[in-house]
C-alpha positions in Angstrom: 6.5 -1.5 29.5 4.1 0.5 27.2 0.8 -1.1 26.7 -2.6 -0.1 25.3 -5.8 0.1 27.3 -6.5 -3.5 26.2 -3.2 -4.7 27.7 -1.3 -5.3 24.4 2.2 -3.8 23.8 2.3 -0.9 21.5 4.8 0.7 19.2 7.9 1.9 21.1 9.8 3.9 18.4 8.3 7.2 17.3 10.6 9.8 15.8 10.2 13.3 17.4 9.2 14.9 14.1 6.7 12.3 12.9 3.5 13.6 11.5 0.3 11.6 11.6 -1.2 13.7 8.9 -3.7 12.6 6.2 -3.3 9.6 3.8 -2.1 12.0 1.1 -0.3 15.3 1.7 1.7 17.8 -0.3 4.2 19.5 1.9 7.3 21.8 1.6 10.8 21.2 2.9 14.4 22.2 2.6 14.6 20.5 -0.8 11.3 21.7 -2.2 7.8 20.3 -2.2 7.1 16.6 -2.1 4.2 14.2 -1.9 3.8 12.2 1.3 1.8 9.0 1.0 0.6 7.2 4.2 -2.1 5.0 2.8 -1.1 1.3 2.5 -2.8 0.9 -0.9 -1.2 4.0 -2.3 2.3 3.3 -1.0 2.1 -0.3 -2.4 0.8 1.0 -5.8 3.9 3.3 -6.1 6.3 0.4 -5.1 4.7 -1.7 -7.8 4.9 0.9 -10.6 8.2 -0.4 -12.0 8.2 1.9 -15.1 7.1 5.1 -13.4 9.4 5.8 -10.4 13.0 5.4 -9.5 15.0 5.3 -6.3 15.5 8.7 -4.7 16.7 7.7 -1.2 20.0 6.4 0.3 22.1 9.0 -1.6 20.8 7.9 -5.0 21.3 11.3 -6.8 25.0 11.4 -5.8 25.6 7.8 -6.9 24.0 8.4 -10.3 26.6 11.1 -11.0 29.4 8.5 -10.6 30.7 6.8 -13.8 30.0 3.3 -12.7 27.2 0.7 -12.8 25.0 1.4 -9.8 24.2 -1.4 -7.3 21.0 -3.3 -7.4 19.2 -0.9 -5.0 19.3 1.9 -7.5 18.6 0.0 -10.7 15.3 -0.2 -12.6 13.8 -2.0 -15.6 15.9 -4.6 -17.5 19.1 -3.8 -15.8 17.5 -4.4 -12.4 15.9 -7.6 -13.5 19.3 -8.9 -14.8 21.0 -8.1 -11.5 18.0 -9.5 -9.6 18.8 -13.0 -10.9 21.0 -13.2 -7.9 17.8 -13.6 -5.9 18.1 -17.3 -6.7 20.5 -17.3 -3.8 17.5 -16.5 -1.5 15.1 -19.3 -2.6 13.4 -21.2 0.2 15.5 -24.3 -0.4 18.8 -22.4 -0.2 17.6 -20.3 2.7 16.7 -23.4 4.7 20.2 -24.8 3.9 21.7 -22.0 6.1 19.7 -23.1 9.1 22.3 -25.4 10.8 25.0 -22.7 10.4 22.7 -20.0 11.8 21.6 -22.2 14.7 25.3 -23.0 15.6 26.3 -19.3 15.3 23.4 -18.1 17.5 24.3 -20.6 20.2 28.0 -19.5 20.1 27.1 -15.8 20.3 24.4 -16.1 23.0 26.8 -18.4 25.0 28.9 -15.2 25.7 26.2 -13.9 28.0 27.2 -14.0 31.7 25.5 -13.1 35.0 28.4 -11.1 36.4 28.7 -8.6 33.5 26.5 -7.0 30.9 26.8 -7.6 27.1 25.5 -5.2 24.5 22.9 -7.1 22.5 23.4 -4.9 19.5 27.0 -6.1 19.3 25.9 -9.8 19.3 23.1 -9.1 16.8 25.4 -7.3 14.4 27.9 -10.1 14.5 25.1 -12.5 13.8 23.9 -10.5 10.8 27.3 -9.9 9.4 28.4 -13.5 9.5 25.2 -14.7 7.8 25.2 -12.0 5.2 28.9 -12.5 4.6 28.2 -16.1 3.6 25.5 -15.1 1.1 27.5 -12.2 -0.4 30.8 -14.1 -0.5 32.8 -12.1 2.0 34.4 -15.3 3.3 38.2 -14.7 2.9 38.9 -12.5 5.8 38.3 -12.2 9.6 34.6 -11.9 10.4 35.1 -10.2 13.8 37.4 -7.6 12.2 35.0 -7.1 9.3 32.2 -6.6 11.8 34.2 -3.8 13.4 34.9 -2.1 10.1 31.3 -2.2 9.0 30.1 -0.9 12.3 32.4 2.1 11.9 31.2 2.7 8.3 27.5 2.6 9.1 28.0 4.7 12.3 28.9 7.6 10.1 26.6 9.9 8.2 28.0 10.3 4.6 25.2 12.7 3.8 25.7 15.0 6.7 24.2 18.4 5.8 26.1 20.5 8.5 29.8 20.3 8.3 31.2 20.6 11.8 34.5 19.3 13.3 32.6 16.3 14.7 30.9 15.4 11.4 34.2 15.9 9.5 36.0 13.4 11.8 33.1 10.9 11.4 33.3 11.3 7.6 37.1 10.6 7.7 36.5 7.6 9.8 33.8 6.4 7.4 36.1 6.8 4.4 39.0 5.0 6.2 36.6 2.1 7.2 35.5 1.9 3.5 39.0 1.6 2.3 39.9 -1.0 4.9 36.7 -3.0 4.1 37.7 -3.0 0.5 41.3 -3.9 1.0 40.9 -6.4 3.8 37.5 -8.0 3.0 36.2 -7.4 -0.5 39.5 -7.6 -2.4 40.5 -11.0 -1.0 37.1 -12.4 -1.9 37.3 -11.1 -5.4 40.8 -12.5 -5.8 39.7 -15.9 -4.6 36.8 -16.0 -7.0 38.8 -15.0 -10.0 41.1 -17.9 -9.2 38.1 -20.2 -9.1 35.6 -18.9 -11.7 33.5 -22.1 -11.5 32.1 -21.0 -8.2 28.6 -19.3 -8.4 27.0 -19.8 -5.0 27.4 -16.2 -3.7 26.9 -12.6 -4.9 30.5 -11.8 -5.5 31.0 -14.9 -7.7 28.2 -13.8 -9.9 29.5 -10.2 -10.1 32.9 -11.4 -11.1 31.4 -13.6 -13.7 29.7 -10.6 -15.2 32.9 -8.6 -15.3 32.0 -6.0 -12.6 34.9 -3.8 -11.6 36.3 -3.9 -8.1 34.7 -0.6 -7.3 31.3 -1.8 -8.5 31.7 -5.0 -6.4 32.6 -2.9 -3.4 29.6 -0.7 -3.8 27.3 -3.8 -4.2 28.8 -5.3 -1.0 28.2 -2.0 0.9 24.6 -2.1 -0.4 24.1 -5.6 0.8 25.8 -4.6 4.1 23.3 -2.0 4.7 20.3 -4.1 3.6 21.4 -7.4 5.1 23.5 -6.6 8.1 22.6 -3.3 9.8 18.9 -3.6 9.3 18.8 -7.2 10.7 20.8 -6.0 13.7 18.1 -3.4 14.4 15.3 -5.8 13.9 16.7 -8.5 16.2 17.2 -5.8 18.9 13.8 -4.2 18.7 12.1 -7.6 18.8 14.1 -8.6 21.8 13.2 -5.3 23.5 9.5 -6.0 23.0 9.8 -9.5 24.4 11.9 -8.4 27.4 9.3 -5.6 28.2 6.3 -7.9 28.1 6.4 -11.1 30.3 3.2 -12.5 28.7 4.5 -12.1 25.2 7.9 -13.6 26.2 6.1 -16.6 27.9 4.1 -17.1 24.7 7.3 -17.0 22.6 9.1 -19.5 24.8 6.1 -21.9 24.9 5.2 -21.7 21.2 6.4 -23.7 18.2 8.3 -22.2 15.3 5.2 -20.8 13.7 4.1 -19.1 16.9 7.5 -17.5 17.3 7.5 -16.4 13.6 4.1 -14.8 14.2 5.5 -12.7 17.0 8.7 -11.8 15.0 6.7 -10.8 11.9 4.2 -8.7 13.9 7.1 -6.9 15.7 8.6 -5.9 12.3 5.2 -4.8 11.0 4.9 -2.5 14.0 8.5 -1.3 14.0 9.8 -1.2 10.4 13.6 -0.6 10.4 13.4 1.6 7.3 10.7 4.1 8.1 10.4 5.9 4.8 11.2 5.1 1.1 11.7 7.9 -1.4 10.9 7.7 -5.1 11.0 10.2 -7.9 8.5 10.1 -10.8 10.0 9.4 -14.3 6.8 10.4 -16.0 3.4 11.7 -15.2 1.3 9.0 -13.5 -2.2 8.8 -12.1 -2.5 6.8 -8.9 -5.7 5.6 -7.1 -5.9 7.8 -4.0 -8.2 7.2 -1.1 -10.3 10.2 -2.2 -9.9 9.9 -5.9 -7.2 9.9 -8.5 -3.9 11.6 -7.7 -1.8 13.1 -10.6 1.9 12.8 -9.8 4.0 14.9 -12.3 7.3 13.8 -13.9 10.1 14.8 -11.5 7.9 14.9 -8.4 9.5 13.5 -5.2 7.3 11.0 -3.4 7.9 10.1 0.3 6.4 6.7 1.1 5.7 6.6 4.8 6.2 2.9 5.6 5.5 3.4 9.3 2.1 4.9 8.5 1.3 2.4 5.8 2.1 -0.5 8.1 -0.5 0.9 10.6 -3.2 1.9 8.2 -6.3 0.7 9.9 -8.1 0.2 6.5 -5.7 -2.7 5.8 -4.3 -3.7 9.2 -7.6 -3.7 11.1 -8.3 -2.6 14.6 -5.7 -1.4 17.0 -3.0 -1.1 14.3 -0.5 0.4 16.8 -0.6 -2.7 19.0 1.5 -5.8 18.7 -0.9 -8.6 18.1 0.6 -11.8 16.8 -2.8 -13.3 16.0 -3.7 -10.4 13.7 -5.6 -11.4 10.6 -4.5 -9.6 7.4 -6.0 -9.6 3.9 -4.8 -12.5 1.8 -2.5 -10.5 -0.4 -0.8 -8.7 2.5 2.3 -10.4 4.0 2.6 -10.6 7.8 5.4 -7.9 7.8 3.2 -5.7 5.5 5.6 -3.3 3.7 8.6 -3.6 6.0 10.6 -5.4 3.3 9.2 -3.2 0.6 7.1 -4.5 -2.3 7.2 -4.8 -6.1 10.4 -5.3 -8.0 12.5 -3.9 -5.2 11.1 -6.1 -2.4 14.0 -7.3 -0.3 15.2 -10.7 -1.6 16.8 -11.5 1.7 13.6 -11.2 3.7 13.3 -15.0 4.4 16.9 -15.2 5.7 16.4 -12.1 7.9 13.3 -13.6 9.4 14.9 -17.0 9.9 18.0 -15.7 11.6 16.0 -13.4 13.9 13.7 -16.2 15.0 16.7 -18.5 15.6 18.7 -15.9 17.5 15.8 -15.0 19.7 15.0 -18.6 20.4 18.5 -19.2 21.5 18.6 -16.0 23.6 15.3 -16.7 25.4 16.1 -20.3 26.1 18.1 -18.6 28.8 16.8 -16.3 31.6 18.1 -12.9 30.5 17.5 -9.5 32.0 18.1 -6.0 30.6 19.8 -3.4 32.6 17.7 -0.8 30.8 16.2 0.2 27.4 18.5 0.6 24.4 19.7 4.0 23.3 17.6 5.2 20.4 18.8 7.4 17.5 17.2 8.3 14.2 19.2 7.7 11.0 19.0 10.4 8.3 20.0 7.9 5.6 17.6 5.0 6.3 15.0 7.3 7.8 14.6 4.7 10.5 15.9 3.9 13.9 19.4 3.0 15.2 19.6 1.1 18.5 22.6 0.4 20.6 23.8 0.1 24.2 21.1 -2.5 25.0 22.9 -4.3 27.9 21.8 -7.8 28.9 23.0 -10.3 31.5 22.0 -13.7 32.6 19.8 -13.7 35.7 21.6 -15.1 38.8 20.9 -18.9 39.1 18.9 -18.5 42.3 16.4 -16.1 40.5 16.2 -17.8 37.2 12.6 -18.5 36.0 13.5 -20.5 32.8 
């Protein structure tokens, strides 16, 4: 267990090339110069500048060259607002309506744990995230276990691999094959069902069909929601469980607390370990931003790297010991408990309440049992999300004679 001098758990995940540099930096790279912003206030100001920046990460440039409507992640302005109307699917009332389903699913998945063999937590957490997101998106006309395997294959590849080797070529072919199978076996049946019943409007695919999106556009939207709502939630559940399993005092507090206490731990874990470590934006016009040492002039066309990891640990906003996990942390009124882990402004993740709810429910079900880890998860760094990928986190139930729960 990694703890600070004061006894609190600290950030576990630090990429090998991370720079702790100044709040504002202009640096060079393989694709030219870019701004790097690490100040919370500066990063948030860029995310809230709706008319001045557009998405430059997650393969945005390649997608813009395609002759199709881009998914919601890449839209700006009126087109984004029109598509964002689907956010009504994530209102507090609708989100709470998913609770019984999520609680039942968590119990079924955690019930697979045994004392005589290990189970990879990342497999369980991905199944959890896929099944919940599938209900919201509308991917409900195919096998959930099979779809989970297809999506796991898709997101295990690197479609933006810069070095073409036999290994990356094979992975790319597997990714393309998984994409085709995901479309044909999961997305197409859902589209067909909703075209037969156009009165249905309670999921994303229904709304896209109503707006005459093509099958390819719906597939791309589903993959976007898959990345945002499935893979990231898997990582978040896993890293929160890792912190709890490594810290007996924190785990005891989680088990003894009420829902608000558990949510405080979950939110603080995500603040400390944001799944998407950086967001990239490109300036559409010259804009002046309020920097920590005075105004910053960003020229039209400049690439801006928003370091979410640094912004989430900016002591000027977060307070003392920003690299420690402190569930009782007091933040400024306008700063959410997860800080910028779900983004901000017009592109703030609409599914944040569902992700937090399912994480708290899953972990509550998991730690109602006495579970032990055989070791830490394997950590990899994803070049697309600019964040971490965790897998091979093997858990088992403690033998009955040693159980402490």
